N, C-alpha and C positions, 0 to 999 in steps of 0.2 A: 476643513481641508480643501485646498484648492484643487482644481481639475488637473493642473500640471503636476501637483504632488501625487495625486492618485495614479497618474500615468507613470510616474517614476517608481512608485511602489509596484505596479503591475510589471514594469520592465524588470525590476529587481527579482521579484518572486518567481518569474518564469525562467530565471537563470539560476545562479548560485553565488558562491563566495566570489568576491571581486579579487582578481589577481592581476595587479599592475594594469588595471583598466580593462582586462579581459574577463569574460564571464564563463564560468564552467557550468555546464549543464547539470542540474540537480535531478537525479532519477526520481520518477514519481513513485509514491508508495501505493498508488491505487491498485486494486486487484482486478479492475475491469479492463478489458482489452479494447478500449475505445479507439485509440489512435494507432493500433497495430494490426497486423494481419489477424483476422479472426476466423475461426472455423465455424461455418454456418451450422454444422451439426451440433455445435456446442450450445446453441441457443435453446432455451426452454420455452415452450409455448406460453404466450402471454396470458393464456387462460388460467395459468397457475395463480396469477394475481387476483383472479375472481374468487379464490377460496379465502382471501384475507378480508377481515373487517378492520376498518380504520378507527382508532381511538385517539383522543388527546388528553394528556394528563397535565394538570395545573402544577407545573414544576417550579420549585424554589430557585430563584435566580442565583443566590449565593449560599451554599451549604455550610460555609466555614466561618461566617461572621454573623454578628447580631445587631448590625446597624439597621435602622428602619428600612433602607433601600434593599437590604439583603433579603427581606421577606417578600419582595416583589415576586410575582409569579408570571410564568409565560406558558403557552400551550406547546407541549412537546408531543410529537407524533409517534405512535407505535401501532403496529398491526398484528392481528392475531389470526392464525389459521387453526381452527378447532376440528377440522375434518377427520383427523386421525386420532384424536385424544381419547384415551380410555376413561377419563373423568377423575374428579377429585376423590370419589369414594374408593377408587382402586389405587390412589396415590400415584397415578401415571405421571411420567416425567414431563418436564417442560424444557424445550430447547429454545434458547434465547440467542438470536443473532445480534451482536453489538455493532451498530452502524458506525461508520468511520467518517472520512473526510469528503463526504458527498451526500446528496439526497438519498434517501433509502429506497426510492422507487425501483432503480435498476437492480438492486440486490434481491428483490422479490423474485425476479425471473432469472437472475444470473447466478445466485448461490444455490445450487441444486442439492448440496449435501444434506440439508435439513429435510427438504421435501422428499428426496429420494429414500430417506431412511425413517421418516416419521411413522409409517405404518407398522413396521416391525417393532418399534418401541411403544406404539400407541401414544405418541408424544404430542403435546400442544406446541405449536410453533409461534414464536413471538419475534418480531423484528423491531428494534428500537432505533430511532433516528438520533444521531449525534447532535447535541445542541449547536446552534448557529448554522446548521445546514438544512436545506429543503424547506419544510414548513415549521421548523422548530427554532425560530429566531425570536429572541427576547424583545419585549416591549413593543410588539407590533411593528417593528422596523423592517425595512428591506434588508437584505444581506449587506449591501454596500453601505447603507446607513449605519448598521450595527458595527461594521468594521471600521468606519471612519471615526466613530465616537470613542475617544480614548478610555472613557470610564466604562462604557458598555462592553467593549472588547476585552476589558480586564477580567471578565468572568468566563472567557473563552479559553478553557484549559482542560487537560486530560483528567485532572483530579475532580473537577466539577462534573465532567462527563460520566466518570465512574459512579459518582454519588447519584447522578440522575438515574443511571441504570438500576442501582440498588433501590431507589425510591419507587420506581415504576414496577419493578419485579415484586417487591413486597406489597405494594398497593394492589396489583393484579392478583396475586395469590390470596390476599384477603377477600377480594371481591368474589373470587371463584371458590372460596372456602377450600383452598388447596394447600393448606399449611404443610402437609407431609409430602407433597409432590416435589421430588428433587429437581434442581435446576442445573442444566449443563449449558455453559455459554460457549459461543463459537464466534471467532473473528478471523479476519485475514489481513495481512500486511500491518498497517497502523492499527486496524481493528484486532489483529492477532496479538499485538502488544497489549492492547486494552484488555483482551480476554485473559491473558496470563496475569496481568497486574490485578484484574478484578478478582481472580481466584485468590491471590495473595492478600489483597486488601479486604475482601468481603467473603471469607470462607464460610461465614454463617448464612450467606445468601445463595451461594452456588456450590454444588457438590464437586464440579470439575470444569476444566476448560480445554477446548481445542484451539490452539493458537497456530494458525497456518501462516507460514512465511513471515514470522515475526522477528525482525532484526533488533531484538532488545539489547544486543551487545554493541550496537554502533553508536555508543555514547561515551563521552569522557575518556576517549583514547583506549578503551578496552580492546577494540578491534583496530588494526592498522588502517589509516585513512585510505590507502590505495586498494583495500581488499575488494571493493565492489568492482573496480575497473580491471583488477587482475582476473576476476572470474569472467568478465566480458571477453577479455583477451584470450583466456583459456578456451572458451566456447568457440571462438572463431578459429583458433589455431587447430583445435580438434576437428573442426568441420573441413578445413583446407589450409595446408601450410602455405600454398601460393597465394591464397586469398588474404590470409593473415599478413603475409609479407607485403602484398600490394597496398593494403590499408596502412601499414606502418610507413611505407615509402611515400604515401600520398601527401602527408602533411607538409613536408618541405617543398614538394612540388606546387602545392597550393600557394605557399608563401612566395615561391619564385615567380609564378605567373602573376600573382597579385601585385608584385612590385614593378612589373613591366608597364610601359605606356598602355593605357586602356585595359589594364590587367583585370580589374574587377568586372568591367563590361564583358571581357572575353570569358571569364569564369561564369558570369550570368548566362551568357549564350550557350556555353558548353554544357551547363547543367540545367538548361531550360527552367530557370528560376521563375517563380510566380511574380516576383518583383525584383528590380535590380539590386544586386548585392551592394552593401555599403563598404565591405572589406572582405579580405580573405578569411579573417577570423569568423565572420558570420557564417560562411560556408562550413568551416571547421566545426563550429558549434552545432550546426544542423546535423552534420554527419556523426558527430559524437553522440548526439541524442538518438539518432537512428539506430546506431549499432548497440547502444545500451538498451534501448527498448526491445530490439529484436532478441537480445540475449535474455532479458528479464522475462519476456513472454514467449520463450522458445518452445511452444507447445508441440506435442507430437502431431503428425499428419501435415500440419502447415509448415512447421520448422522454418521460421523466418531467417534464422542464421544461415541455414543451408541454402535457402532461396537467394539470399544476397551473395553468398559465395559462389553459387552456380552462375549467377549473373556476371560476377567479376572474372571468374575463371574462363567463362565462355565468350568474353568480349573480343572484339576485333582489336588486336594490339597495335595495328598500324594507325589508328585514329586517336589522336590526343594522348598517346602513351598511357601512363598509369592512371591519369585522370579520366581517360576514356573508359578504363576498366571500372573505376569507382562509380562513374555515372551509370554504367550498365548494371551495377549492383543496385543502385537507387531505383532504376526503371524496373528491374526484376521484382523488387520489394513492393512497389506501388502499382505494378502492372501498367496498364495504359492510363495515362493521365495527361491533361493538357499542359500541366506544369508540375514540377517536382519539389523544388526547394522553397521553403518559407511560404507555404500556402496560407491563405487567409484563415485565421483561427478565432474562435470566440473564447474570451477569458471566462473560465468556469468558476463556480463556487469553490471547487477544489483548489484551483490555482490561487485564488485570493485567500481562502481560509488557511490552507497549508502554509502559505507565505507568512501569515501571522504566527501560526503555531511553531514554525521553524525559528522565527525571530524571538519567540518568548522562551519556550522550554525544549522544543524538539530539535536541539542543536546536534545534528548528525554530521560529523566532520568528514565528509566524503571528498577525497582529492585524488589526484593522479601523480604518481612519482615516475621514475624512469624505467620501471620494470614491467611495462605494458606496451601495447601497440599504439598507444596514444601519446601525444606530446605531454610533457610534464606540466601539470597545473596543480600544485599542492594547495590544500586548504590552509588558509591563514586566518586564524581566529580573530586577530585584531582587525583585519579588513572586514570580515563578516560582521563583527560588532559595530564597526563604523557604518556599514550599509544599513543595518537594522535600526541603529539609533537615528540615522538620517530619515529613514522611512517612517518610523513609528514613535520616535522620541523615547524609546526604552532600550535598555541594554539586555541582550540575551543572557540567559542563565545556563551556561553550558554544563554545570555540575548538578543541576536540580533533578534531572531524571534519575540519576544514580543515587542521589540523596534520598529521594522520596520512594523510589521503587526498588533500588538496589541494582546490582549488575556486576560489580566487582566481586571476585571470588565466588561466583554464583554456584559452583558445584559444592563448595563447602557450606555456604549459607543455606541454600534451599534443601540440602540433604538433612539439615537439622529441623526445619520447621515447615517446609512446603510439601504439597501432595497433589495428586490428581490433575496434572497438566500434561497435555500432549503438545510437544513442539514438532510440527511437521514442516518439512522443507523439500524442495527439489534442488539438487546441486547445480543445475544449469542456471538457476536464478542467482544473479550477483548478490542479492540481499541475503542469501543463505550463508554468506561469509560472516555475517554477524548474528546468525541464529544459533540456537542450542542444538548441537549435532551429536551429542552422546547422552546416554541415560544418566540422570543424576541420582535416581533411586528407583525402586520397583514401581512407583506410581508417577514419577516425573520422568517421562520417556521422550526420546527423540526418534521420530519416524521420518526417514528421508529416502529419496530415490535418486539414483545417479543421473537420470535423464529428465527429472521433473523440473518444472518452471514455477513461476510465482503464483502461489495460491491455487495451483491446479487441482489439488485434492478436494477442495470444497466447491469446485464448479460442478455442474450437472454431469452425471455419468452418461455414457453413451456406448453403443454397441462396439464401436471400434477402439475403445480404450485399451491401451497395451496392458499386458498382464501385470507389469510392475506397478502401474497405477491402481489397478483393481486390488492388488495385494496391499498397497499402502492404505487404501480406504478400509479394507477388511480389518487390518490391524487396528485402525482407529476405532472402528465399530466394536470390535471384540474388547478393546480396552474400556470403552465406555460401558459396555455390558457388565464388565467386571466391577467397575465402580458402583453401578446401580445394584448389582447383586449383593455386594457388601453392605450398601446403604439399607436395602430392604431387610437384610438379616439383622442389622443393628437396630433398625426401627422396630422390628418385631420383638426383639429382646428387651428394648426399652419400654415397650407397652405392656409387657407381661409382669 
């Protein structure tokens, strides 16, 4: 792969479906608040990671074929915290966090749900890194090398990842002589989808799953393509009607100024960009991503949507009109910064890896129609396919997720054969629009909060958590306790 082709791929995956030459921002599925306002109280002490011991498992490259190369192995990283475990003799439970589209390191200190509750369950904690991320890259390659190799990246899929998790869990239980210790899997965002799918595909390996902010219904047109941005719009409109109106009015004003002589230069100056804008669309793309991220990670206390709207509503209306208001919102969000738009960024493993996953199987048709505060940018599958084919030489499979995991008529289907899954959501999270929001059965339940945001429930608890968040976590804990009580009763009856 040439360097220019790699740059093209990076450019593509950092945006989204191509619409008449214009790029629509693709919302990240990451549960980490890396690029958004973060509450410093939310951070867990890095000393937590000292309780984990690192292991590497010789993982099979290809679980589903029997060609000679399929038997190649690679070192897959997983970490164990046995500080709270009651031991195999008491069949104490094992909580397994399923890593997603990033290295596992930050999850050790960012995902507090497991460590916060391990003591009361006397649970063993296990965090497994997703193949191709972090230190779990096949064939001793770097991440970039593995992604460039068409044959090697062909093993980079969710089905292979789920099989990895099953192999590691069974291996670990055998080594610990913990055959009767029940396993509960936990995941957030893409990892939440993996957790729910793992329970459905490997019910003999895991007793239950907590799937936080898992948009499992954003495939194959089950959910309207504009659902994500409709929730973003709703969040801003609820925060401030005048803010919502100003944002809606700003897009045509950006277009108008951009078409003037020296228009893009004037926009660059007006918004204190970190590098000169190439077009008005570039500014619109940036603002779209800013508003989407603020809504998705609209955590209590920090409340980035309200921060932006307070900046817009409190702006001096005599300077630069509506665009002056929009810039004031940008400044309020980023506080004091030498520049605000298009700052230098490093392309992460998540950016690169998720680009491939979207272009192979994770085809989530997110677009914008006319019923939001954003300009209309509908998702066009044919354009998306052309982009992916140009980048990777493969055509996406938009129907594969629903073929392999299901999704259509989910209430009817899972009612018949599924059990022990918690689908948790916060309704301020735009991805909740494609989540499971009502109970399917007594054991497949939806736990949601009106004011919650993306994966908030599995982050570390803190003293200032609102009552509704405390209650959401309590419901999840009590549900898991119920699963375990039933399991232990069944185990006892089985052994008698």
